[in-house]
BAMARBA-372841 format. One record per residue: residue in one letter; x negated, y, z of N, C-alpha, C, CB in turn. Coordinates in steps of 0.2 Angstrom, whole numbers, m for minus. Atoms other than C-alpha are relative to their C-alpha. Last residue first. Glycine has a CB too. Layout:
N
  residuo    n.X    n.Y    n.Z   ca.X   ca.Y   ca.Z    c.X    c.Y    c.Z   cb.X   cb.Y   cb.Z
        A      X      Y      Z      X      Y      Z      X      Y      Z      X      Y      Z
...
//
This chain:
105
  residuo    n.X    n.Y    n.Z   ca.X   ca.Y   ca.Z    c.X    c.Y    c.Z   cb.X   cb.Y   cb.Z
        R      0      5      5   m755   1113   m602      4     m6      2     m7     m2     m2
        S     m5     m1      5   m751   1128   m592      1     m5     m5     m1      7     m3
        L     m6      2     m3   m761   1122   m577      6      1     m5      2      3      6
        L      0      7     m1   m777   1123   m586      6     m3      2     m6     m2      6
        I      0      3      6   m774   1141   m592      0     m8      0     m6      2     m4
        S     m7     m1      3   m768   1147   m575      0     m4     m7      1      7     m1
        I     m5      5     m3   m783   1139   m567      6      1     m3      1      1      8
        I      2      7      2   m795   1148   m579      5     m5      3     m7     m2      3
        S     m1      0      7   m787   1165   m576     m1     m7     m3     m4      5     m4
        Y     m7      0      0   m787   1163   m557      2     m1     m8      3      6      2
        I     m2      7     m2   m805   1158   m558      7      0     m1     m2     m1      8
        K      2      5      5   m809   1174   m567      3     m7      1     m7      0     m1
        K     m4     m2      5   m799   1185   m555     m1     m5     m6      0      7     m3
        L     m7      3     m1   m807   1176   m541      5      1     m5      3      4      7
        K      0      8      1   m824   1180   m548      7     m3      1     m6     m3      4
        R      1      1      7   m820   1199   m549      0     m8     m2     m6      3     m3
        T     m6     m1      4   m813   1199   m532      0     m1     m7      3      7      1
        T     m2     m7      1   m829   1192   m525      7      1     m4     m5      4     m4
        C      0     m3      7   m830   1174   m520      2      7      0      5     m3     m5
        T      7     m3      1   m834   1167   m503     m1      4     m6     m5     m5      1
        S      1     m5     m5   m816   1163   m498     m7      4      0      1     m3      7
        L     m3     m7      2   m814   1154   m514     m1      5      4      7     m1     m2
        L      4     m3      6   m826   1140   m509      2      7     m2     m1     m5     m6
        N      6     m2     m3   m817   1137   m492     m5      3     m6     m3     m6      3
        V     m2     m6     m4   m800   1137   m501     m7      3      3      5     m1      5
        I     m1     m5      5   m807   1124   m514      1      7      4      6     m1     m4
        N      7     m1      2   m813   1113   m499      0      6     m6     m3     m6     m4
        E      4     m4     m6   m796   1115   m490     m7      1     m3     m1     m5      6
        I     m3     m7      0   m787   1110   m507     m4      4      6      7      0      2
        I      2     m4      6   m798   1095   m509      2      7      0      3     m4     m6
        E      7     m2     m1   m795   1090   m491     m3      3     m6     m4     m7      1
        K      1     m5     m5   m777   1091   m493     m7      2      1      3     m3      7
        N     m2     m7      3   m777   1082   m509     m1      5      5      7     m1     m3
        T     m7      0      1   m786   1067   m500      1      7     m3      4      0      7
        E     m3     m6     m4   m804   1065   m503      7      0     m2     m4      6     m2
        A     m2     m6      4   m809   1048   m509      3      5      4      5     m3     m6
        P     m7     m1      1   m817   1036   m496      1      6     m5      4      1      6
        A     m2     m6     m3   m835   1031   m499      7      2     m1     m5      6     m2
        I     m2     m5      5   m836   1013   m504      2      6      4      6     m2     m4
        L      5     m4      2   m845   1002   m492      1      5     m5     m5     m5     m4
        L      2     m4     m6   m830    995   m483     m6      4     m2     m2     m4      6
        E     m4     m6      0   m823    990   m500     m2      5      6      7     m1      0
        V      2     m5      4   m837    978   m502      3      7      1      0     m2     m7
        P      5     m4     m3   m831    969   m487     m3      5     m4     m6     m5      2
        T      6      4      1   m815    964   m497     m6      4      4     m3     m1     m7
        I      5     m3      4   m798    971   m492     m6     m4      0     m2      7      2
        E     m1      4      7   m782    964   m485     m5      4     m5      7      0     m2
        F     m2     m5      5   m782    977   m470      0     m3     m7     m6      5      0
        A     m5     m5     m3   m782    964   m456      2      5     m5     m2      3      6
        N     m6      4      1   m792    951   m467      6      5      3     m1     m6      5
        C     m2      0      7   m806    965   m470      7     m4      0     m5     m4     m4
        I     m3     m7      2   m806    969   m451      2     m1     m7     m6      5      1
        K     m6     m1     m3   m808    950   m446      4      7     m2      0      0      7
        D     m4      4      3   m822    948   m459      7      0      3     m2     m8      1
        I     m1     m3      7   m831    963   m453      5     m4     m3     m6      1     m4
        T     m5     m6     m1   m829    956   m435      2      3     m7     m3      5      5
        E     m6      3     m2   m837    939   m440      5      6      1     m1     m4      6
        A     m3      3      7   m851    948   m450      7     m3      2     m4     m5     m3
        T      3      6      3   m855    958   m434      4     m2     m6      1     m6      6
        P     m4      6      0   m849    976   m432     m4     m7     m2      6      0     m4
        Q     m2      3      6   m863    988   m429      4     m6      1     m6     m1     m5
        Y      1      7      1   m864    997   m413      2     m1     m7      3     m4      5
        R      5      2     m5   m865   1016   m408     m2     m7     m1      3      0      7
        N      6      2      3   m857   1022   m424     m6     m2      5     m3      5     m4
        R      5     m5     m2   m843   1030   m415     m7     m1     m2      0      2      7
        E     m2     m7      3   m831   1019   m424     m4      6      1      7      1      2
        I      1      1      7   m841   1003   m419      2      7     m3      4     m6     m2
        N      7      0      2   m842   1009   m401     m2     m1     m7     m4     m5      4
        S      1     m7     m1   m823   1012   m400     m8      1     m2      1      2      7
        L     m3     m4      6   m820    995   m407     m2      7      0      7     m1     m1
        G      3      2      6   m831    987   m394      2      4     m6      0     m8     m1
        Q      7     m3      0   m824    997   m380     m4     m2     m6     m3     m2      6
        L     m1     m7      1   m806    991   m385     m7      4      0      5      3      5
        S     m1     m4     m5   m813    973   m385      2      8     m2     m5      0      5
        I      6     m2     m4   m812    962   m400      2      5      5     m5      4     m5
        G      3      4     m5   m798    951   m407     m7      2      3     m1     m7     m2
        I      6      3      2   m794    959   m423     m3     m4      5     m4      5     m4
        K     m1      4      7   m776    963   m419     m6     m4     m2      3      5     m5
        E     m4      7     m1   m780    967   m401      1     m4     m6      6      2      4
        S      5      4     m4   m794    980   m406      4     m7      1     m3      3      6
        F      4      3      5   m781    987   m419     m5     m5      3     m4      5     m4
        E     m4      4      4   m768    991   m406     m4     m4     m5      5      3     m4
        E     m2      5     m4   m780    998   m393      4     m5     m4      4      2      6
        Q      6      4     m1   m789   1009   m406      2     m7      4     m5      3      4
        T      5     m2     m5   m772   1015   m411     m6     m4      1      4      1      7
        L      2      4     m5   m765   1010   m428     m4      4      5     m3     m7     m2
        N     m3     m3     m6   m757   1022   m440      0     m5      6      8      1     m1
        H     m6      5     m2   m762   1012   m455      3      1      6     m3     m7      0
        R     m5      0      5   m772   1027   m461      6     m5      1     m4     m2     m7
        Q     m4     m6     m1   m780   1029   m444      5      0     m6     m4      6      0
        R     m4      1     m6   m786   1011   m444      5      6      0     m4     m1      6
        L     m5      5      2   m793   1013   m462      5     m1      6     m3     m7     m2
        A     m4     m3      4   m802   1029   m457      6     m5     m2     m3      2     m7
        R     m4     m5     m4   m810   1021   m442      6      3     m5     m4      6      3
        I     m4      4     m4   m816   1006   m452      5      5      4     m4     m4      5
        N     m5      3      4   m822   1018   m466      5     m4      5     m3     m4     m5
        S     m5     m6      1   m832   1028   m453      6     m3     m4     m3      6     m3
        N     m4     m2     m6   m840   1012   m447      5      5     m1     m5      2      6
        I     m5      5     m2   m844   1006   m464      4      2      6     m5     m7      1
        L     m6      0      4   m851   1023   m469      5     m6      1     m3     m1     m7
        K     m5     m5     m2   m862   1024   m454      6      0     m4     m4      7      0
        Q     m3      2     m6   m870   1007   m458      5      5      3     m5     m1      6
        Y     m5      5      1   m872   1012   m476      3     m2      7     m2     m6     m4
        N     m1      4     m6   m882   1028   m472      6     m5      0      0      4      7
        M     m7      1     m3   m885   1034   m489     m1     m4      6      5     m2     m5
//
C-alpha cells in the first residue's frame, strides 16, 4: 500500500468533507495554497509539522490519516450497480431473490 498517497488523499477528502476550499484550508493551517495543492495531488509529502497542523484542524490523530476512508452509501450503491450491469437476467433474478430475503428480516 502506498501510505504517502493515502495520507495525501485523506487530507483532500477531509478538507472536502468539511466544505473547505483549498484556499480556506491552506490559510487555516498556515501553508501556501500551492503547497496544499501539491500535497493533495501527491507531488509533495507534508512535513511532520504540517501533519500536526492538519490533525489539529480536523481534531484527529496522525494515525487516522493512514486509515483508508470507508465508502459512502452512494459509492457502495454505485459499485453495486456497476457489478449488476454485467450480470445476466438469470443472475439478476437470483440476486433479487437474495436481496428480498435479506431486506425482509
